[in-house]
VMD Tcl script that draws the C-alpha trace (Angstrom):
set ca {
  {0.09 -0.34 -0.45}
  {1.36 2.81 -1.04}
  {1.50 5.89 1.31}
  {0.65 9.51 0.06}
  {0.54 12.20 2.54}
  {-0.37 14.93 0.11}
  {-3.30 14.12 -0.29}
  {-6.53 16.26 -0.61}
  {-10.16 15.60 -0.93}
  {-12.65 16.97 -1.59}
  {-15.75 17.33 1.19}
  {-18.07 14.86 -0.69}
  {-14.76 12.52 -1.04}
  {-13.49 12.61 2.85}
  {-18.09 11.57 3.53}
  {-17.58 8.74 1.47}
  {-14.71 7.96 3.43}
  {-16.63 8.46 7.09}
  {-19.38 7.58 5.71}
  {-17.48 4.38 4.91}
  {-15.56 4.26 7.66}
  {-18.56 4.06 10.08}
  {-21.09 1.60 8.29}
  {-17.73 -1.28 7.82}
  {-17.27 -0.64 12.22}
  {-21.06 -0.87 12.99}
  {-21.31 -4.30 11.16}
  {-18.13 -5.38 13.56}
  {-19.29 -7.68 16.82}
  {-17.59 -5.15 19.18}
  {-16.24 -4.18 21.26}
  {-13.92 -2.98 18.19}
  {-10.50 -2.78 18.67}
  {-8.75 0.15 17.69}
  {-6.29 -1.43 15.66}
  {-8.63 -2.07 13.74}
  {-10.62 0.45 13.11}
  {-6.78 2.15 12.22}
  {-6.23 -0.58 10.36}
  {-10.31 -0.25 8.11}
  {-8.90 3.17 7.97}
  {-6.69 3.11 6.56}
  {-8.09 0.80 4.19}
  {-10.57 3.02 3.03}
  {-7.56 6.03 2.64}
  {-6.40 3.23 0.32}
  {-8.18 3.22 -2.13}
  {-10.06 6.71 -2.60}
  {-6.13 7.44 -2.94}
  {-6.56 5.19 -5.46}
  {-9.65 7.01 -7.29}
  {-12.67 4.92 -5.59}
  {-14.68 7.22 -3.79}
  {-18.23 4.68 -4.25}
  {-18.28 4.08 0.40}
  {-19.87 0.61 0.10}
  {-17.68 -0.48 -1.96}
  {-14.46 1.36 0.08}
  {-15.89 -0.71 3.26}
  {-17.22 -3.70 1.43}
  {-13.14 -4.22 0.20}
  {-12.39 -2.55 3.80}
  {-13.34 -5.97 5.64}
  {-12.43 -8.07 2.82}
  {-8.51 -6.89 3.90}
  {-9.06 -7.28 7.15}
  {-10.62 -10.94 6.67}
  {-7.20 -11.37 5.53}
  {-5.03 -9.85 7.77}
}
mol new
graphics top color blue
foreach p $ca { graphics top sphere $p radius 0.5 }
foreach p [lrange $ca 0 end-1] q [lrange $ca 1 end] { graphics top cylinder $p $q radius 0.2 }
display resetview
């Protein structure tokens, strides 16, 4: 996964990333560790950097990546 610390996001994309993270965390059984939340956020951020703007897709892909870990 590449790191792009200079990435800028439109407000709509930030909203989509936030929605994706909230929906993804809500699907997991409690308690969800901060490490898991950070891993999901990193995955969603990377998908946004790669050009994915769909919250559902970002959420689904983040969950798949979490399962593979």
